[in-house]
C-alpha positions as CSV (number, residue, x, y, z in Angstrom):
1,M,9.6,-3.8,3.7
2,T,12.7,-3.2,2.2
3,R,16.5,-3.0,3.2
4,N,18.8,-0.6,1.3
5,A,20.3,-3.2,-1.3
6,D,16.4,-4.6,-2.7
7,E,15.2,-0.3,-3.0
8,P,16.4,-0.5,-7.3
9,F,14.5,-4.2,-7.2
10,I,11.3,-3.0,-5.5
11,T,11.9,0.6,-7.6
12,A,12.6,-1.3,-10.6
13,V,9.0,-3.7,-10.7
14,K,6.8,-1.0,-8.4
15,P,5.5,0.5,-12.0
16,L,4.8,-3.3,-13.2
17,V,3.0,-3.8,-10.3
18,D,0.8,0.0,-10.1
19,A,0.3,-0.6,-14.0
20,M,-1.3,-4.2,-13.3
21,G,-3.5,-2.9,-10.1
22,G,-1.6,-4.7,-8.0
23,E,-0.3,-4.1,-3.9
24,M,2.5,-4.6,-2.7
25,L,3.3,-5.9,1.2
26,P,6.3,-7.4,2.8
27,P,7.1,-11.1,2.2
28,D,5.9,-12.1,5.5
29,E,2.2,-11.0,5.1
30,A,2.1,-13.0,1.6
31,G,-1.1,-15.1,1.7
32,P,-1.1,-18.3,-0.5
33,D,-2.3,-16.3,-4.0
34,D,0.7,-13.8,-3.8
35,V,3.5,-13.3,-5.3
36,V,6.8,-13.6,-3.4
37,L,9.4,-11.5,-5.8
38,A,13.4,-12.7,-4.5
39,W,16.4,-10.7,-5.3
40,E,19.6,-12.0,-4.5
41,G,18.3,-14.8,-3.3
42,A,16.3,-13.5,-0.6
43,D,12.3,-12.8,-0.9
44,V,12.4,-8.8,-1.1
45,V,8.8,-8.0,-1.8
46,A,5.2,-10.3,-1.6
47,V,2.9,-8.5,-4.6
48,R,-0.8,-9.1,-4.2
49,L,-3.0,-9.2,-7.7
50,P,-5.9,-7.8,-7.9
51,Q,-9.1,-9.5,-8.9
52,L,-9.5,-9.5,-12.6
53,A,-12.5,-7.4,-12.3
54,D,-10.5,-4.9,-10.3
55,S,-7.9,-5.4,-12.9
56,L,-10.8,-3.9,-15.5
57,D,-11.3,-0.9,-13.9
58,H,-8.0,-0.2,-13.2
59,I,-7.4,-0.8,-17.0
60,L,-9.9,1.6,-18.0
61,A,-9.3,4.4,-15.5
62,A,-4.8,3.8,-17.0
63,M,-7.1,4.3,-20.2
64,E,-8.2,7.4,-19.3
65,R,-5.1,9.0,-17.9
66,K,-3.1,8.2,-20.8
67,R,-6.1,9.8,-23.4
68,G,-6.3,12.8,-20.9
69,K,-10.3,12.7,-20.7
70,P,-13.1,10.2,-20.3
71,L,-13.2,7.6,-22.3
72,A,-17.1,8.2,-23.1
73,D,-15.5,11.7,-24.3
74,L,-13.4,9.9,-27.5
75,D,-15.0,10.0,-30.8
76,R,-16.2,6.6,-33.1
77,K,-13.0,5.4,-33.9
78,A,-11.1,6.1,-30.7
79,K,-13.7,4.2,-28.9
80,Q,-13.3,0.9,-31.5
81,E,-9.7,1.4,-30.9
82,V,-10.1,0.9,-26.5
83,V,-12.2,-2.2,-27.3
84,R,-9.6,-3.6,-29.5
85,I,-6.9,-3.0,-27.0
86,L,-9.7,-4.5,-24.2
87,E,-9.9,-7.9,-26.3
88,A,-6.3,-8.4,-26.8
89,R,-5.9,-8.2,-23.3
90,G,-8.7,-10.1,-22.1
91,A,-12.0,-7.7,-21.0
92,F,-14.4,-9.3,-22.3
93,S,-13.7,-12.3,-20.6
94,V,-14.4,-10.8,-16.8
95,R,-17.6,-11.0,-15.7
96,H,-19.9,-8.6,-16.8
97,G,-16.8,-6.6,-19.4
98,V,-19.3,-5.5,-21.6
99,E,-21.3,-4.0,-19.6
100,T,-18.2,-2.2,-17.7
101,V,-16.7,-1.5,-21.1
102,A,-20.4,0.3,-22.4
103,S,-20.3,2.5,-19.7
104,A,-17.2,3.4,-19.2
105,L,-17.4,4.4,-23.0
106,G,-20.3,5.8,-22.9
107,V,-22.5,2.9,-25.0
108,S,-24.5,0.8,-25.4
109,R,-23.7,-3.1,-24.7
110,F,-24.8,-3.5,-28.1
111,T,-22.1,-0.6,-29.5
112,V,-19.6,-3.0,-27.7
113,Y,-21.0,-5.9,-29.2
114,N,-20.9,-4.3,-32.7
115,Y,-17.3,-2.6,-31.7
116,L,-16.2,-6.5,-31.7
117,N,-17.9,-7.8,-34.2
118,R,-15.9,-5.1,-36.9
119,E,-13.1,-6.4,-35.6
120,K,-13.9,-10.0,-36.5
121,D,-15.5,-9.7,-39.5
122,S,-12.4,-7.2,-40.9
């Protein structure tokens, strides 16, 4: 996929692609919805972005890794913070986003809506 001169570029963009839940592939394997990245005038790597629903699962898993425990084990205040972060990232525009987040947090959909409404009232 890479030439030796392109390795620093690949190394530089990999954390971003991983954080988004994307996949890196050779540019000649890019599909119409993939993003081809060029370096010094040459196509170096294609990035396949995840579907929005997959992105939400990826974001939730990353939040668990960052906190070192399942989101369901967080206290109420921490769960409210998670909902705030997810709202800012557009998680609730994804179909079944509220249900997915509620399940990850170990709370009801109603509770997630309460957290969202509480934020808007502040």
